[in-house]
N, C-alpha and C positions, 0 to 999 in steps of 0.2 A: 555609332551608338552602341553596339555590339558589345566593344572592351568595357563601355561603362557599365554595363548591365551586369556585365558576367561580376564585376567587382562591387558591384549593389545587390547581389545575390550572394556571395560570401559570407561564409562561417570563419570567423578572425583565430577564434576556439579550434575547431574542427579540423579548417582549411580547406571543410566540403562548402556546398550549398548548403544556404539553412533548407530546413524543412520544413512542411508545409503546416504537421501541428495543429491541422483544424478535423473536424470529424468525418471531411470529406476523405482526404489523403491521409490520416495520420502522418506516420515518420520517415515518408518518400521527401527525396529534397526533392524542390523545386527546379526546373529548371528552364533559362533561355529562351525557350520556345511557347512556356507555358507563360507565359508574364501574362498575354492577350488574353487572358481569361480569369484573369484578378479581378474580380470586380470593389470598387470600395463600399462599404457598411449600406451607402443610401440608393445606392446600385440594387443591392440582392432585395427578395420578395421579403412579407410578411412571415411567412414561413422560415425563411431561411436564419433573415435576423433573429427568433423567438429562438430559435437551436442554438445560436451562436450563444446567446446572454445565458440562456440553461446551461450550456455545455463547459459557457467558457468567461462566464459572466462580462458577455461582451457588452458595456453600454459608456454609449460617446457620449464627448460633453460638446456642447452646442459653444459659438463665439463666443459670444456674451459674456455666458460663465467664466472661457479661458480668458477673457479681457479683465474683470475684475478680479480674476486671484490672481494674475501675472501682475498686477497695477502693487497690486500688495506686495508685490518682495520686490519690486524696480526699483533704482537709485540711480538715474542717467546724470547725474551730477559735476559724474567721474566722468567724463565717456571711453579711455581709457579702461578704468576701472570697469566700467560696465562692459566692455566687448569681453575680458577675461573671466570675468564674474560665470561660475560653473552653474548649472543648472541639470536637474536630474526630471523625465517623466516615467514614471516608474507604469506598470502597464501600458504603454503610449498609444495602443494603434495603430492611429492613420498619424500621431503623431500632431493635436489638436492646439497642443500649448505652447511646441516649439516653432511649429508653425501655421500658416491657417491662409494659405490656397485657394482653400475654399471650405463653406458648411458644411460640416462631417456629418450634417443630420442631413440638409437638406441637398445640396450638392450645387447649391449653386457658388458660383464664384464670388470673390472679393477680392478687389481692386486692393491693389498695394500700399494706399494712403491709407485701408481700413484694417487691414491686417494687426493682427493683435497677437500673434505668437513670441514667444523669446527670441529667437532669433529675429524675427519681421522687426521686431525692437535693434536687437543690434546692426543688422545692416542699415537701417534708415539714418544711424550714428553713423558707418561708416560710410555713406554716401554726401554721408553734411560735412562730414569733415575732415573724406581725405580729395587731393586734388589729382596724384599721380594716381596713371596705374600701377605704378609699382607698389604707392601707397596701400591702393584698394586692395588690391590683393594680398598682402601680407595682415590687412587688418580681418577682412573677409576670412583667410585661414584660420586667425585668432578665434573669430566668432563662430567658426563650425565645429571647432576643436574646445570649443567650449560646451557643447550642448550636449544631453547625454541622454538614450533612453532605451527601455526593454520592450517586448512581450512576447509572447508565448506561439501565440499564430505568426507561421511564418509569412501567408500573406498579407498581414495588417502591416507585418516591419518589413515588406519588401516595399508595400505605400508607402509606410511614413520616411524610408530612405530616398525614394525618390520625388518624394515633395518636397526635403529638404534639399535634395539636389536642383529642384527644378526651380526651389525659392533666389536660391545663389543664383541662378544665372538670370531670375526674375529682377532683383535687383542693381545686376549689373549690368541688362537693357535699359532700363530707368534712369542708371548714371551716364547711359550713352556718351559711351567713350569713342564713338567710331572707330573700331576695333573687331572683332572676336575672340575670346577669350582665350589663350592656348592653351591646347591638348593638356600637356603637362600639366596648369594647372586643374584642370575639371580631373584630370586621374587621381591628382592629389586629396585633391576636395570629397573625391568619390571612396578614397582609399580612405578618409578619417572617416568616414561615414559607415565605411562597415564597421568600424573598430565602435563607433560613437553609440550606433543603434545596434544591437548584440540580442540574439536571441535567448530569450533565458527561462525557466520555472523558476517564475520571483520567490516561491516557499522553499525552494533545494539551494539556489545560486548555480542550477546545473543547465548544461543543453536539454531542450525536450527530450525525453524519453532514454536518460543517459547520464550518467554517474562522473560524465567529464564536467571538474568545475568552469566556470563562464570567465574568461578574461576582459580587461578593458585596456587602452593606453595611456597610458601616462605621458604627455603632448611634452612637457618638461624635459621629462630624460628621456624620452623615446623608448620606452621599456614598460613591456606589460605586464599587468601583476592581474590576482587575481580579486573577482568585485567582491567576492566577501571580505578581504584586509580588511576593508574600508570599516566592518562591522568589529574589529580586531580578533576574526577568528583565523 
C-alpha cells in the first residue's frame, strides 16, 4: 500500500506532495506517515467543522442531494459514451458527487447498489456490460480517466483520492473475477487519480500559496495542459 499512498499524495504540477493548506498546517506538505491523522469531516468535532466552514467555506453535500443532481446530468442510454463522458466536481471536498462510499455528513457506509456518485454509476455499467478481466480493466480505466475534481485543502483532497481508489477496488470485488487486481493496474489507477483530482486555488487556477498554474492531463493525447486553458485563457 505504501507505493499507492505515495502516488495518491503526489502533486503532478509541482512534483512534490500535496499541501495541507488548512488552518492547522498551512503550506506544509503532507507526508505518508501523517495520513492516519487525516479525518473526514464527519469525525471532526463541531468547533473544527465551524472553523473550516468559516475559513474555507467547507460545507459537505449529503448523498440524497448528490443523487438528485447527478440524475439530472446522467444519460446512460449509450453505456460506452457514458463511460467516456467527462465530469468535474469543483471544490470537491471528499468527492461525494464522484463517489459515495459513505455519507460525508454522517459517516454511515453506503452499500454498493445504493451509491450515487458519477463514478459509481459508470463502474456499475462496467460491471454489468463486461465479461472478461481485460475488458473490465480497460473500461474501468476509461471511467476513472473521465472524472475530475479539485480542492484547496490537501487533507480533503487526499480523502477524495483515496475514496476514488477504493471505489475502483470495491467494484472489482463485487464483479468477482476470483483473482486479485494486478499491481500495475492499481498503480495506473492511482496515477490517473493523482492527475485528475488535484489541489488548486479555484479563484486563481494556481497551486495554493504559489503562483504556479495547475496542470491536468488530456488522456486522449497523454499530454498535460494548464487547467485555465479550458476557459480560453
